[in-house]
Every structure is written in structure tokens, then in C-alpha cells.
N, C-alpha and C positions, 0 to 999 in steps of 0.2 A: 643225396645223389642216389641212383637205382644201383641195385647190386648186380654184378656180373654174372650172367649165366652161359658165358661163351667160351674165351679163349685165353690161354695163358700168354698168347702173344702180346696181349695188351696189358700195359702195366696199371698198378692199382689206382692211379690218380685218375683213370678212365673207368670209372665205377657204374658203367650203364648196363642195361640189359640187352647186350649186343645180339644182333641177328645175323647169323652167318649162313653160308649156303646149305649148311645140314640143319639149320633151324627149322621146326615144323611149321612156323609161320612165315618162312622165307618167301614162297611163291606168292602169297597174298599181300605181303608187306611191300614187295618190290614192284607189284603192279602198277602201271601209271595210269593217269586219267586219260591220256590218249593211247588207245591199244595199239596204234599202228607204229608205237615205239616199244622195243623189246629190249631192255638191258639187265645185265646180271652183275650186280655190285658185289664185291668180296664181303663187304660188311655194311650193314645198315645199323647207325647208331641213333636210336629214338633218345632225344634230348629232353629232360625234365625241367631244366633250367639253364641258366647262362653258364654255370660252372661245367655242366656236363659238354657244352658247346666248346668253352675253352679246351677242356681235355681232348676232346675229339680234334680240334684244330692243331693243337701241339702234336698229338700222336701222327696225325697225317702229315704234317709238315716234316717231322723228324725222320719218319719212315718214307718220306717221298712218294706217298700215295696219292693218286688222283682223287680229288675232292668234289662231291657234287652237293648242292645245298637245297633241302626240301622244305618248304613252309607249308602252304596249304595243298601242295602237289597237283596243282592245276596246268602246269606249264605245257603248251602245245608241242614244243620240239622234245620235250623229255629231259630238260635240263636238270630236273630234280633227282636224277640218277646218273650213273656212268656203269661202264664195263670194267671189272676188274678192281675197282676202287672203294672208297668210303663214300657212303651217303649220310651226311649230317641231317637227320630227320627232326625237324622241330615240331612236327605235327602234334605232339602232347603239349605243347606250350600254348595254351588257350585262354589265357586270363586277360579279361577286359575289365578295366578301370574307368568310370565315367564321372566327371566332376561336372555336374550339370550347372552350378553357378558361373564357373569360368568357361563352361561348353568346351572343356579339354577331354580327350579319351586316350588312355594308354592301353595299347594292344600288343600282347606278344605275336611273335612271327608266325606261330602255327595256326592262327585264326583265319577263318575264312571270311569272305564278304558277310555271309549269314551271321556268322558269330557277332560281329560287330554291329550289324544292323539291329539284332534283336537286343543287344545291350543298350544301344543308344535309343532305340525307339520307345523304351520304358520311360525316357525323359523329352519324348518330342523332338529328338534329335537325330542328324545323319551325319556321316563323314562322306563328303564326296568322292565317290569311288565307282565300282563298276556296276554292271546291270544283271549278274548272275550270282547267285547266293554261294554256289560253291567254288568261286574264284578265291584263291589264296590272296589275303591282303597285302602280304609281304611282296611277292612278285609282281602284283599289280601296282603297288605304289612305286616300287623302284624303277619300273618302267615308264611310269607317269602318271596313268590312271584317268580314265574318262568315263562319264556316266550321265545319268539325268541331270544332275545339278551342276554339271560343268559349266554350262554357259553363264549361270549366275554367280558360281563360287569358285570356278577354276578347276585345275586338275587336281588330283589327289595329292601330288607332290607341293601344290600351292598352298595346301592345307596342314602339311607336315611341319611340325614344330621343333622336333628333336628325334634322334634315332640313337639306341644303344647299339654298339658295333663290336664284334670281337674281330680284331685284326689279325693278319698273317703270322705276327710275332706272339700272338695268344693274348695280347693286353686288351682290356675292354675300355672303350672311350665312348663319351657322349658327343654326337656331332650335332651342332646347332649353329643359328646365326652367330652365337658368341664362343663356341668351342669348335676346334676343328672346322673352321668355316669352308675351307676348301674341300674337305671331305663332305660336308654337309651339301654343298653345291654339287658335287658329283653323284650323290646317292639320290638326288633328285631327277631321276631319268636314266642314269648310268648303270642301271641293272645291279647284278651281284658281283661286279669285278672288284670291289674294294674292301670286302670283308663279309662277316656274316651278321645281318642286322637280327638282332634278337627281340628288339622291342621298339615301337614306334609311338609317338605322341602327336596327336592330331588336333586340329580346331574342328569343331563340329558346328552345325547350323541348324537352325529350326527347320524340321520336315516332319510332320505328322500325317495327316490326311491330306491326299493329294488328288487332283482330276487326271487320270491316267489310264492307259491301256492302248491296246492296237486298233487300227482301222484296216481292213482289208480291201484291196481293189482288183479286179481282174488283171491278169498280166497284160492284156490287150491295151491297158491304159498307163503301162509303166512309163512310156517316154515323156508323155504329157505330165504325170505326177512328179516325175523326177525333175523336169525343168521347172515346175511349179515349187517344188521344194528347194531348189537351187536358189530361185530369186526370192522366195518368201523368208526364209529363216533368218537370215542376216538382220532383217529388220522387226523380227518377232520379239515380244518381251523376253528378257533374259530369264525370267521364272519358268518359261516353256523350253524344256529340253525334248527334242524330236530327233529321231533317226529314221532314215529311209532304208527299205529293204526289199530283196527280191527272194522268194523262196516258195515253198509248197506248202498247203494247209495240211498239218498232221492228220492222219487218218485215226484219230481218237478224240475223247471228250477232253476238254468241254466245248470243242469247235462243233458248230453245226454240221450234221451228218451229211447234209446236201452238198456241202463245199469240201468235204473230205479229198484229199489228193489233187486239189484244183492249184495250179498255178497262180501265183499272185504277187503283187507289189503291195508294200504296207508301209504306214506311217506309225511309229510306236512312239507315243509321246507322254510327258509327264508336266503337267502344270502344277508348280509347288505354292499353293495359294488356295483361295476360296473356289468352290465349284462354279460359281457365277462368274469369276474373273476367267476361270479355266474355260468356260463356255465361249466367253467373249474372245479369247485367244485362238480358240480353233474354229471360230465362225468363218474365217476367210477360207479355210479348207473345204468346209461343208457348202459354201456359197459357190466356189469356184471348180471344185472337182466332180468328177462322176459319181453317180450313186454308188456307195460301197457294197461288197458282199457281205461285210460285217462290220459293225461299229461297236467295238468293245471298250469304249471309254467310259469311266464310272468314277465315283468318288471311292476310294479305298485307302487303306493305311500304307505309308510309304514302304513300310517292311514287307508287306504283301506283295506291293509291286515287285519289289527286288527278287522274291521267290517266284514270279510268275512263269517263268521258262525252266525252272529246274528240273521238273519231271521228264522234260523232253531231252534233256542233256546229261544223262547219268555218266559217272565214271565207267569207261570200258568201251566207248565208242571209238571209230576209227576216224581221225581227223587229218586233213591236210590244208594248212593255212597259207594264205598269201595275202600280203597287206602293201598298203602304198598311202603316203601322204599325197592330197590332191590340193593343188593351187587353185585350178580352174576346172569346171565341170562343164566342158564344151558339148554341144549339141551331137558332135561326131563320137565323143566318148560315150554320150549317153545312148546313142546307137548300138555301140559295141556292148556295152552292158546289157541291153535288152536282148541282143542276139544270143550272147553266152548264157545269160541267166535261164533263158528258155529253154536250155538244153542241159539243165541241172541232173546229175545222175541219181538223186536219191530225195525222198522227202525232207531230209534234214538239212540238206546242202543250202548254203544261202550266200547271198552278198548283203553287207550292211555298210552304210554310209553314215559315220558319226560326225557331228558338227566340231570344228575347232574355231571358235569365234567367241564373241562376249569376253567374258572375265579372262579367257585364256590370252587374248590379245592385248589384255591391259598390262600383261608381265613382259619386261623385256627379253629379247631373244637370249641374251648372255646371263640373265639372272639364275638360270638352273641349267642343268645339262641337257635337259629335253630339248631337241633340236627342231621343233616345227612349230614354233609360235606364229608365224606368218603364213602358214598353210590354212586352208578353209575347211578341208574335210579329212577324216582318216578312214579309209577303206579297207574291209577285210572280205576276202573269199574264203569259204570254208567248205570243203568237200566232206561230208559226214555220213556215215552209215554203221550200223551194228555189225554187218557182215564183212569179215575180213578178206573174203574173196572179192569184195569191190574196192579193195585199197588202190590197185593200179588205176582204176576208173576215176577214183575220186581224185587222185594226185594229177591224172591227166587233164581232167576238166578243169580244175582249179589252175593249174599251170597255164593251159591254152587261154583261159578267161583272163587271166592276170596280164598275159602278154599282149593280148589284144586292147587293154585298156591303158597299160602301163606306158606306152608310146605317147598316150595324151597327157600324161601326168609328167609335169616339169621338175618336180622336186627331186626325185630320184631315190628318196628314202622312204622308210616306213617305221610304224610302231613297232618298237622291239617286240612287244607282247603278241604281235599278229606276224612275227617271222619264224620260219623253220630253221633246222640246224644246218641247211644246205645253201644259205644265202649268199656266203662268200664275204670277205673282209671289205670288199668295196661297197656293199650294201650297208655293212655296220658304220662305216665312215659316213656314208650319205645319210643315214639315221640321225647322226649327229652334227653334220654340216660344220659350221665354223666353231663348234664347240669341241670338235674331235681332239684337236692337239692339246687343249687344256685338260681334257680328261686322261690323256696319255701322261701328262705331267702328275697328276693326282695318282694314277695307277702306280708311277715310278716311285712316289713316295711312301705309298701305303701297302702295296704288294709288289715289290720289285722282282720277285722270282716268280710271278704269275700263279701263286697257288690256286687262286680262285679263277679258273680258266673255263669251266663248264658252263658256258653261257654265250652270248654274243660278245665276243672277247675283244677287250680293249688291250692291245699287246703293249707291255712297257718298254 
């Protein structure tokens, strides 16, 4: 364990290098990925191992401190911090162990998506997860986890084999299909409600070189392309991951200068297989759709695809997210999408529509806590800009856009990783649907005092 440099208030058993409000590194350490969120914890506890996490949990429980849990630190509503309480910061815990023969990967909770991808890519493998390398693997997993490999191999939680968890009483357990199976069920989509997950064990799959990249079309074609996408993808090969987006071409390299600042719609795709098969899978788009402004699909390593957008989305931007699960994408909903996306307030603001089909639908709705197995899409609207003065405009645009399309979405819930902290209890219940009451039962068993409540909270 690390030696304390902080305060006599903490007992010797919490031997970490605490960061209090008078620490010279406090301001930099407390800063969140989403700069729209500003929180001032009393203590930040950088944890080097599970022992540090146990000590921090015990101290917070005994002193009745508010607790926030930080893994990769990518959380949109800022649940990786809190005002006046303790942040259990696992970002120093970054070990990844790959067993290429068994295709199993053990990952500590401070790892980002990029940390995992770089370790697995050396063996021609990947864990089905997100699409941005800076995303924390812990929060992404506990929320469900969708990405380019989802249609073929399922959600990240569908590839989770076990989790090491520090419970509210300070004990350390392994949750899996054989040990604490109800806890394991709840962790697969139920967020950080049940304990501090310090290590994950995943099943990996072959993913080395892929045929992938974005294709940009003028926004004038958005309704046509959105309808085509709606109808085409469910019947496409599962090896083809593809999401639809509406956004603006960033005014920077490597994009062609002549389309900088142009409003576009886009298909961003990844075929996990040979280039020949990838070309064949994408041919229907090239046959049916208008001439693109840019076709950036190419053969490249999967790990490079995962980092494709990192430079555009650094820590410190201002974000306001709104999400929905979508059962049916009607023509009326498409018209509303096009109208509002065409008024986006900044170059970085966007709407993405991710598929929920293929292998996700192969898993029964009650098999994991994740509550949208029968939806077809997961939508996110994100107002994004580096300028803090634009924060009200970002929120207003995203909220108005969401209200216009939400009335067309019958599901009622959203992916919890695309929800802000002002959603309300009804939206949390809707996110889990019929699984919610079972989650309440697991919460009562493992965290009856609701120590872990800085999240989309499931109340015991």
C-alpha cells in the first residue's frame, strides 16, 4: 500500500497517498472528463490495489461519508466524483493479463478501453466493448457495453466471466455464474450500485485487421440514408458492426479541407473479417446510396479503429447527453431527427444510433440486469463544445432534440451510460423495465444502507 501524505483523520489501515483539498495536485486530480460537471470532494483516494479499496470503503462507511467510485473517469454525469465526500479512485489500477490460449482477459478497474485493446491486440484478440479508447472499461461494462463487435459477440456484459467486488461491509468476493450468482446477474447492467468492482475477467474474440471507417454524406440525404440503415442492418452479416450518425465534419486534419464544417450524416462501420468479405458486405450501401462526400473505409488494425476519434474528444470538453432505447424507427421519428440534427450548436455535437440486434437478441431479457434486449437501437444525443459559455446552448439543443424524438420511442428507458444525473427515478426504472424489482432485491442484500448511491441509483 502507498504511504499517507495527508491527514491524521484517516486510520493507519488506510495507507494511501490521500489527496485533500489543500494538496497541490487536488485541482488537476478532481477535474472530470465532462467539464460541464464541477464537484469538490473532501478526499480523493488513489488506490493501488484491492487492499486500498477495502480500507477506503471501510473508512467511508464507518464515517458515513458520501462515496463516489472512479475507474477510467469517463462518466458523463460526473458520478466519478462527489461534493464533500470521498472519491475511491482506481485509475492507478491498470494491470491487464491476457491468456491467449483460453482467450480470457483479466482487467483491473482503472483501465481504459485503450489499455485493454492494446494488450489484447498483441494476440489478435479483442473484448467486445466501446468505440472510444479513453472510455473507462469498468463503467462501460457495468452499464452494458456496446461497440463494433456487439452484433456478432454481444454486449460487454455478455462476455463478462467474473468480477472481483469489494462490498459495502468491506469483504471481497468473486461474482460469477458459480459464486454469488445474483450479484453477478446484477453487475451485468446494474451499474455501480452493489459494490466496487476492482477486477473483471472477460472472454475475448479474434479481431486483428478489420475493414472499417466512416462514410460521410451531405445532411440533405439524411432521411434517405437513415431509412436505408433502418431496413438494411438487421439482415446484414453479424460480422458487420455499423452505426448511423448526424454531425459536422471537424475543421481539422485528417478530414478533407473542402468539407470542413459541413453538416453530414455518416455510416461508421467495421467488418471483422477479410477485406474481400467486408467489401461485399458494404456493397449494398455503395449501390443504393447517394455519392458520399468521403469514403474512409480501409483495412486497418482493430486497435487503430478503436482510437480513431480519440483526438477529437479529449478530457475537458463540455458535454450534455440524452439517450433513449428505440424499438421502432418510424418515418416521423426520422423527420424529427433530421430537423433537430440540422440545428446542432457546435462542430462536435452529434447524434448516434447504435444497433441492438444480432447476438444481443440471442440472450434472454431476464438473463442479465440490462433491460433492453428487445429494443432495436440505442440512441445518444450529445451537445459537445470546448467553450464553457456554450454549456446552456448545448443543454437546450440536446434536450429539445430528445423531446422531439422521445415521443416516438415506446420503450421509455435509455442506456444508463447515456443518461445525465437529472433524469429522475422513473427513467432509471424504465431503463431496467421488468428487471428493476429483482435489482432492488440484490441491492437490499449487498448494500442495504445504500453506501454506493452516487450513480443512477437503485434504492433498497
